[in-house]
N, CA, C and O atoms as a GROMACS GRO file, in nm:
protein
  356
    1UNK      N    1  -2.025 -10.407   3.291
    1UNK     CA    2  -2.090 -10.508   3.284
    1UNK      C    3  -2.025 -10.544   3.154
    1UNK      O    4  -1.978 -10.455   3.083
    2UNK      N    5  -2.018 -10.698   3.112
    2UNK     CA    6  -1.940 -10.777   2.968
    2UNK      C    7  -2.101 -10.732   2.882
    2UNK      O    8  -2.210 -10.723   2.939
    3UNK      N    9  -2.083 -10.715   2.775
    3UNK     CA   10  -2.112 -10.704   2.627
    3UNK      C   11  -2.041 -10.782   2.570
    3UNK      O   12  -2.046 -10.750   2.451
    4UNK      N   13  -1.964 -10.885   2.584
    4UNK     CA   14  -1.916 -10.985   2.466
    4UNK      C   15  -2.021 -11.093   2.436
    4UNK      O   16  -2.047 -11.159   2.537
    5UNK      N   17  -2.062 -11.114   2.371
    5UNK     CA   18  -2.144 -11.298   2.345
    5UNK      C   19  -2.298 -11.221   2.322
    5UNK      O   20  -2.388 -11.289   2.272
    6UNK      N   21  -2.328 -11.054   2.366
    6UNK     CA   22  -2.470 -11.036   2.386
    6UNK      C   23  -2.527 -10.998   2.265
    6UNK      O   24  -2.443 -11.006   2.175
    7UNK      N   25  -2.643 -10.959   2.224
    7UNK     CA   26  -2.696 -10.940   2.081
    7UNK      C   27  -2.766 -10.806   2.124
    7UNK      O   28  -2.836 -10.795   2.225
    8UNK      N   29  -2.734 -10.691   2.019
    8UNK     CA   30  -2.758 -10.591   1.979
    8UNK      C   31  -2.852 -10.526   1.872
    8UNK      O   32  -2.840 -10.603   1.777
    9UNK      N   33  -2.914 -10.455   1.845
    9UNK     CA   34  -2.990 -10.410   1.729
    9UNK      C   35  -2.989 -10.242   1.775
    9UNK      O   36  -3.037 -10.167   1.860
   10UNK      N   37  -2.880 -10.239   1.629
   10UNK     CA   38  -2.856 -10.057   1.628
   10UNK      C   39  -2.992 -10.018   1.607
   10UNK      O   40  -3.034  -9.989   1.719
   11UNK      N   41  -3.093 -10.001   1.516
   11UNK     CA   42  -3.172  -9.914   1.482
   11UNK      C   43  -3.308  -9.905   1.574
   11UNK      O   44  -3.413  -9.957   1.535
   12UNK      N   45  -3.303  -9.859   1.655
   12UNK     CA   46  -3.428  -9.878   1.764
   12UNK      C   47  -3.414  -9.990   1.891
   12UNK      O   48  -3.375  -9.947   2.000
   13UNK      N   49  -3.436 -10.090   1.881
   13UNK     CA   50  -3.444 -10.165   1.959
   13UNK      C   51  -3.347 -10.192   2.083
   13UNK      O   52  -3.386 -10.235   2.192
   14UNK      N   53  -3.248 -10.168   2.059
   14UNK     CA   54  -3.124 -10.162   2.180
   14UNK      C   55  -3.073 -10.320   2.209
   14UNK      O   56  -3.066 -10.383   2.103
   15UNK      N   57  -3.040 -10.390   2.313
   15UNK     CA   58  -2.986 -10.497   2.343
   15UNK      C   59  -3.129 -10.584   2.304
   15UNK      O   60  -3.242 -10.538   2.291
   16UNK      N   61  -3.086 -10.717   2.290
   16UNK     CA   62  -3.162 -10.826   2.292
   16UNK      C   63  -3.177 -10.901   2.359
   16UNK      O   64  -3.287 -10.946   2.389
   17UNK      N   65  -3.053 -10.944   2.411
   17UNK     CA   66  -2.990 -11.048   2.445
   17UNK      C   67  -2.879 -10.992   2.552
   17UNK      O   68  -2.784 -11.025   2.481
   18UNK      N   69  -2.825 -10.941   2.649
   18UNK     CA   70  -2.724 -10.876   2.759
   18UNK      C   71  -2.671 -11.006   2.858
   18UNK      O   72  -2.726 -11.109   2.897
   19UNK      N   73  -2.565 -10.958   2.873
   19UNK     CA   74  -2.493 -11.095   2.922
   19UNK      C   75  -2.525 -11.073   3.096
   19UNK      O   76  -2.537 -10.960   3.143
   20UNK      N   77  -2.531 -11.132   3.137
   20UNK     CA   78  -2.575 -11.176   3.271
   20UNK      C   79  -2.420 -11.119   3.382
   20UNK      O   80  -2.307 -11.159   3.355
   21UNK      N   81  -2.445 -11.037   3.488
   21UNK     CA   82  -2.298 -11.049   3.560
   21UNK      C   83  -2.224 -11.188   3.596
   21UNK      O   84  -2.106 -11.214   3.571
   22UNK      N   85  -2.306 -11.261   3.652
   22UNK     CA   86  -2.241 -11.346   3.681
   22UNK      C   87  -2.132 -11.426   3.561
   22UNK      O   88  -2.022 -11.480   3.580
   23UNK      N   89  -2.201 -11.411   3.454
   23UNK     CA   90  -2.083 -11.444   3.303
   23UNK      C   91  -1.944 -11.337   3.319
   23UNK      O   92  -1.863 -11.352   3.227
   24UNK      N   93  -1.924 -11.283   3.373
   24UNK     CA   94  -1.813 -11.203   3.342
   24UNK      C   95  -1.649 -11.248   3.345
   24UNK      O   96  -1.553 -11.205   3.281
   25UNK      N   97  -1.657 -11.328   3.425
   25UNK     CA   98  -1.484 -11.384   3.450
   25UNK      C   99  -1.510 -11.484   3.302
   25UNK      O  100  -1.450 -11.591   3.296
   26UNK      N  101  -1.572 -11.456   3.224
   26UNK     CA  102  -1.577 -11.605   3.087
   26UNK      C  103  -1.481 -11.509   3.028
   26UNK      O  104  -1.378 -11.568   2.992
   27UNK      N  105  -1.479 -11.387   3.008
   27UNK     CA  106  -1.390 -11.282   2.885
   27UNK      C  107  -1.262 -11.296   2.967
   27UNK      O  108  -1.260 -11.269   3.087
   28UNK      N  109  -1.140 -11.345   2.893
   28UNK     CA  110  -1.003 -11.325   2.931
   28UNK      C  111  -0.978 -11.174   2.891
   28UNK      O  112  -1.012 -11.139   2.778
   29UNK      N  113  -0.922 -11.086   2.975
   29UNK     CA  114  -0.874 -10.971   2.938
   29UNK      C  115  -0.754 -10.979   2.879
   29UNK      O  116  -0.684 -11.042   2.958
   30UNK      N  117  -0.705 -10.956   2.805
   30UNK     CA  118  -0.519 -10.921   2.768
   30UNK      C  119  -0.470 -11.038   2.674
   30UNK      O  120  -0.353 -11.058   2.643
   31UNK      N  121  -0.581 -11.112   2.636
   31UNK     CA  122  -0.578 -11.220   2.621
   31UNK      C  123  -0.649 -11.304   2.492
   31UNK      O  124  -0.768 -11.275   2.490
   32UNK      N  125  -0.612 -11.401   2.379
   32UNK     CA  126  -0.748 -11.462   2.325
   32UNK      C  127  -0.836 -11.512   2.344
   32UNK      O  128  -0.830 -11.625   2.394
   33UNK      N  129  -0.959 -11.454   2.314
   33UNK     CA  130  -1.082 -11.513   2.348
   33UNK      C  131  -1.107 -11.588   2.234
   33UNK      O  132  -1.060 -11.557   2.124
   34UNK      N  133  -1.183 -11.690   2.255
   34UNK     CA  134  -1.243 -11.758   2.107
   34UNK      C  135  -1.421 -11.721   2.124
   34UNK      O  136  -1.476 -11.722   2.234
   35UNK      N  137  -1.497 -11.689   1.990
   35UNK     CA  138  -1.631 -11.632   2.007
   35UNK      C  139  -1.674 -11.707   1.902
   35UNK      O  140  -1.591 -11.732   1.814
   36UNK      N  141  -1.802 -11.755   1.891
   36UNK     CA  142  -1.871 -11.868   1.829
   36UNK      C  143  -1.996 -11.825   1.840
   36UNK      O  144  -2.054 -11.835   1.948
   37UNK      N  145  -2.070 -11.761   1.706
   37UNK     CA  146  -2.168 -11.745   1.661
   37UNK      C  147  -2.283 -11.845   1.566
   37UNK      O  148  -2.259 -11.877   1.449
   38UNK      N  149  -2.371 -11.874   1.618
   38UNK     CA  150  -2.468 -11.998   1.527
   38UNK      C  151  -2.610 -11.932   1.526
   38UNK      O  152  -2.680 -11.927   1.627
   39UNK      N  153  -2.653 -11.870   1.379
   39UNK     CA  154  -2.752 -11.829   1.352
   39UNK      C  155  -2.840 -11.944   1.231
   39UNK      O  156  -2.818 -11.962   1.111
   40UNK      N  157  -2.944 -12.007   1.327
   40UNK     CA  158  -3.041 -12.068   1.236
   40UNK      C  159  -3.172 -12.044   1.243
   40UNK      O  160  -3.236 -12.072   1.345
   41UNK      N  161  -3.222 -11.994   1.142
   41UNK     CA  162  -3.372 -11.933   1.124
   41UNK      C  163  -3.391 -11.795   1.198
   41UNK      O  164  -3.346 -11.688   1.157
   42UNK      N  165  -3.463 -11.814   1.316
   42UNK     CA  166  -3.484 -11.677   1.420
   42UNK      C  167  -3.420 -11.761   1.546
   42UNK      O  168  -3.465 -11.754   1.660
   43UNK      N  169  -3.327 -11.827   1.512
   43UNK     CA  170  -3.265 -11.836   1.666
   43UNK      C  171  -3.101 -11.846   1.664
   43UNK      O  172  -3.028 -11.912   1.589
   44UNK      N  173  -3.070 -11.755   1.775
   44UNK     CA  174  -2.937 -11.699   1.738
   44UNK      C  175  -2.847 -11.729   1.874
   44UNK      O  176  -2.873 -11.660   1.973
   45UNK      N  177  -2.735 -11.836   1.883
   45UNK     CA  178  -2.678 -11.899   1.996
   45UNK      C  179  -2.535 -11.807   1.999
   45UNK      O  180  -2.502 -11.755   1.893
   46UNK      N  181  -2.466 -11.790   2.096
   46UNK     CA  182  -2.306 -11.701   2.119
   46UNK      C  183  -2.273 -11.776   2.188
   46UNK      O  184  -2.354 -11.821   2.269
   47UNK      N  185  -2.144 -11.819   2.186
   47UNK     CA  186  -2.052 -11.902   2.286
   47UNK      C  187  -1.906 -11.813   2.305
   47UNK      O  188  -1.833 -11.776   2.213
   48UNK      N  189  -1.885 -11.789   2.455
   48UNK     CA  190  -1.761 -11.745   2.430
   48UNK      C  191  -1.651 -11.821   2.538
   48UNK      O  192  -1.656 -11.840   2.660
   49UNK      N  193  -1.545 -11.855   2.430
   49UNK     CA  194  -1.432 -11.965   2.522
   49UNK      C  195  -1.528 -12.053   2.557
   49UNK      O  196  -1.543 -12.063   2.678
   50UNK      N  197  -1.622 -12.141   2.469
   50UNK     CA  198  -1.676 -12.247   2.501
   50UNK      C  199  -1.812 -12.291   2.581
   50UNK      O  200  -1.873 -12.398   2.582
   51UNK      N  201  -1.836 -12.154   2.654
   51UNK     CA  202  -1.906 -12.110   2.750
   51UNK      C  203  -2.067 -12.077   2.655
   51UNK      O  204  -2.044 -11.994   2.567
   52UNK      N  205  -2.201 -12.118   2.655
   52UNK     CA  206  -2.277 -12.046   2.609
   52UNK      C  207  -2.331 -11.891   2.680
   52UNK      O  208  -2.369 -11.886   2.798
   53UNK      N  209  -2.329 -11.810   2.619
   53UNK     CA  210  -2.366 -11.680   2.662
   53UNK      C  211  -2.500 -11.614   2.627
   53UNK      O  212  -2.559 -11.536   2.701
   54UNK      N  213  -2.558 -11.670   2.466
   54UNK     CA  214  -2.700 -11.632   2.514
   54UNK      C  215  -2.719 -11.754   2.389
   54UNK      O  216  -2.640 -11.816   2.318
   55UNK      N  217  -2.848 -11.752   2.402
   55UNK     CA  218  -2.966 -11.804   2.301
   55UNK      C  219  -3.061 -11.814   2.315
   55UNK      O  220  -3.121 -11.867   2.408
   56UNK      N  221  -3.101 -11.758   2.215
   56UNK     CA  222  -3.238 -11.590   2.194
   56UNK      C  223  -3.284 -11.622   2.083
   56UNK      O  224  -3.209 -11.615   1.986
   57UNK      N  225  -3.445 -11.675   2.064
   57UNK     CA  226  -3.561 -11.657   1.926
   57UNK      C  227  -3.556 -11.469   1.916
   57UNK      O  228  -3.569 -11.388   2.007
   58UNK      N  229  -3.536 -11.449   1.796
   58UNK     CA  230  -3.488 -11.326   1.742
   58UNK      C  231  -3.551 -11.284   1.642
   58UNK      O  232  -3.516 -11.177   1.591
   59UNK      N  233  -3.628 -11.336   1.605
   59UNK     CA  234  -3.672 -11.333   1.476
   59UNK      C  235  -3.569 -11.377   1.328
   59UNK      O  236  -3.448 -11.392   1.318
   60UNK      N  237  -3.661 -11.386   1.244
   60UNK     CA  238  -3.581 -11.402   1.129
   60UNK      C  239  -3.560 -11.274   1.077
   60UNK      O  240  -3.629 -11.176   1.103
   61UNK      N  241  -3.441 -11.280   0.987
   61UNK     CA  242  -3.412 -11.127   0.900
   61UNK      C  243  -3.309 -11.195   0.804
   61UNK      O  244  -3.287 -11.312   0.774
   62UNK      N  245  -3.242 -11.044   0.758
   62UNK     CA  246  -3.162 -11.065   0.599
   62UNK      C  247  -3.090 -10.962   0.659
   62UNK      O  248  -3.151 -10.883   0.731
   63UNK      N  249  -2.926 -10.945   0.634
   63UNK     CA  250  -2.863 -10.840   0.709
   63UNK      C  251  -2.742 -10.836   0.662
   63UNK      O  252  -2.737 -10.837   0.539
   64UNK      N  253  -2.619 -10.831   0.730
   64UNK     CA  254  -2.464 -10.792   0.724
   64UNK      C  255  -2.410 -10.867   0.841
   64UNK      O  256  -2.469 -10.897   0.944
   65UNK      N  257  -2.263 -10.896   0.802
   65UNK     CA  258  -2.249 -10.966   0.909
   65UNK      C  259  -2.154 -10.857   0.940
   65UNK      O  260  -2.086 -10.819   0.844
   66UNK      N  261  -2.132 -10.792   1.066
   66UNK     CA  262  -2.066 -10.663   1.084
   66UNK      C  263  -1.986 -10.704   1.262
   66UNK      O  264  -2.052 -10.753   1.354
   67UNK      N  265  -1.844 -10.671   1.271
   67UNK     CA  266  -1.813 -10.683   1.381
   67UNK      C  267  -1.778 -10.555   1.466
   67UNK      O  268  -1.700 -10.469   1.424
   68UNK      N  269  -1.819 -10.550   1.543
   68UNK     CA  270  -1.808 -10.349   1.642
   68UNK      C  271  -1.708 -10.349   1.756
   68UNK      O  272  -1.695 -10.457   1.813
   69UNK      N  273  -1.644 -10.259   1.794
   69UNK     CA  274  -1.624 -10.210   1.901
   69UNK      C  275  -1.657 -10.104   1.953
   69UNK      O  276  -1.639 -10.005   1.882
   70UNK      N  277  -1.707 -10.084   2.068
   70UNK     CA  278  -1.730  -9.947   2.100
   70UNK      C  279  -1.626  -9.875   2.155
   70UNK      O  280  -1.534  -9.933   2.213
   71UNK      N  281  -1.630  -9.712   2.139
   71UNK     CA  282  -1.508  -9.665   2.198
   71UNK      C  283  -1.507  -9.655   2.324
   71UNK      O  284  -1.594  -9.715   2.388
   72UNK      N  285  -1.394  -9.566   2.400
   72UNK     CA  286  -1.389  -9.591   2.528
   72UNK      C  287  -1.302  -9.683   2.637
   72UNK      O  288  -1.281  -9.800   2.603
   73UNK      N  289  -1.262  -9.650   2.735
   73UNK     CA  290  -1.193  -9.775   2.794
   73UNK      C  291  -1.056  -9.834   2.777
   73UNK      O  292  -1.000  -9.919   2.846
   74UNK      N  293  -0.999  -9.745   2.628
   74UNK     CA  294  -0.851  -9.816   2.603
   74UNK      C  295  -0.867  -9.978   2.570
   74UNK      O  296  -0.796 -10.077   2.590
   75UNK      N  297  -0.971  -9.959   2.521
   75UNK     CA  298  -0.990 -10.136   2.411
   75UNK      C  299  -0.951 -10.152   2.346
   75UNK      O  300  -0.986 -10.082   2.250
   76UNK      N  301  -0.841 -10.251   2.318
   76UNK     CA  302  -0.787 -10.251   2.189
   76UNK      C  303  -0.868 -10.421   2.138
   76UNK      O  304  -0.908 -10.503   2.221
   77UNK      N  305  -0.875 -10.437   2.002
   77UNK     CA  306  -0.950 -10.562   1.992
   77UNK      C  307  -0.894 -10.608   1.801
   77UNK      O  308  -0.872 -10.547   1.696
   78UNK      N  309  -0.893 -10.721   1.840
   78UNK     CA  310  -0.792 -10.785   1.732
   78UNK      C  311  -0.898 -10.957   1.671
   78UNK      O  312  -0.943 -11.045   1.743
   79UNK      N  313  -0.904 -10.946   1.538
   79UNK     CA  314  -0.977 -11.049   1.520
   79UNK      C  315  -0.885 -11.139   1.428
   79UNK      O  316  -0.810 -11.091   1.343
   80UNK      N  317  -0.899 -11.280   1.452
   80UNK     CA  318  -0.785 -11.368   1.340
   80UNK      C  319  -0.898 -11.440   1.313
   80UNK      O  320  -1.008 -11.415   1.361
   81UNK      N  321  -0.858 -11.575   1.200
   81UNK     CA  322  -0.920 -11.676   1.178
   81UNK      C  323  -1.039 -11.669   1.162
   81UNK      O  324  -1.102 -11.772   1.189
   82UNK      N  325  -1.089 -11.593   1.130
   82UNK     CA  326  -1.281 -11.598   1.108
   82UNK      C  327  -1.330 -11.632   0.970
   82UNK      O  328  -1.310 -11.603   0.852
   83UNK      N  329  -1.395 -11.701   1.039
   83UNK     CA  330  -1.491 -11.856   0.982
   83UNK      C  331  -1.614 -11.861   0.950
   83UNK      O  332  -1.688 -11.889   1.044
   84UNK      N  333  -1.681 -11.837   0.815
   84UNK     CA  334  -1.830 -11.868   0.784
   84UNK      C  335  -1.877 -11.948   0.744
   84UNK      O  336  -1.829 -11.959   0.632
   85UNK      N  337  -1.980 -12.058   0.764
   85UNK     CA  338  -1.987 -12.168   0.739
   85UNK      C  339  -2.133 -12.168   0.688
   85UNK      O  340  -2.206 -12.137   0.782
   86UNK      N  341  -2.191 -12.188   0.595
   86UNK     CA  342  -2.334 -12.177   0.564
   86UNK      C  343  -2.413 -12.326   0.644
   86UNK      O  344  -2.356 -12.433   0.666
   87UNK      N  345  -2.501 -12.304   0.663
   87UNK     CA  346  -2.592 -12.394   0.741
   87UNK      C  347  -2.649 -12.432   0.651
   87UNK      O  348  -2.714 -12.363   0.572
   88UNK      N  349  -2.628 -12.583   0.649
   88UNK     CA  350  -2.816 -12.681   0.554
   88UNK      C  351  -2.926 -12.634   0.595
   88UNK      O  352  -2.954 -12.646   0.714
   89UNK      N  353  -3.008 -12.573   0.510
   89UNK     CA  354  -3.150 -12.569   0.544
   89UNK      C  355  -3.231 -12.681   0.610
   89UNK      O  356  -3.351 -12.666   0.633
   0.00000   0.00000   0.00000
């Protein structure tokens, strides 16, 4: 199951938006991937390599931006060119 681009709430709710199996081939293993996340009000959209992964209304909230990797499977993750842009209200 592909989790890249899904939306997870770690304080009780769990998966808000999981990625369907038919999108598993979008992730390029052992290559750089491009991830875009846009949060506007209560709408969260994620893209992986230019393909929309999620488009969910999850409710407004305040919090931190975090990058996460789960252990297991010998996964190696690197990040580069991280950019944050504040959207006009």
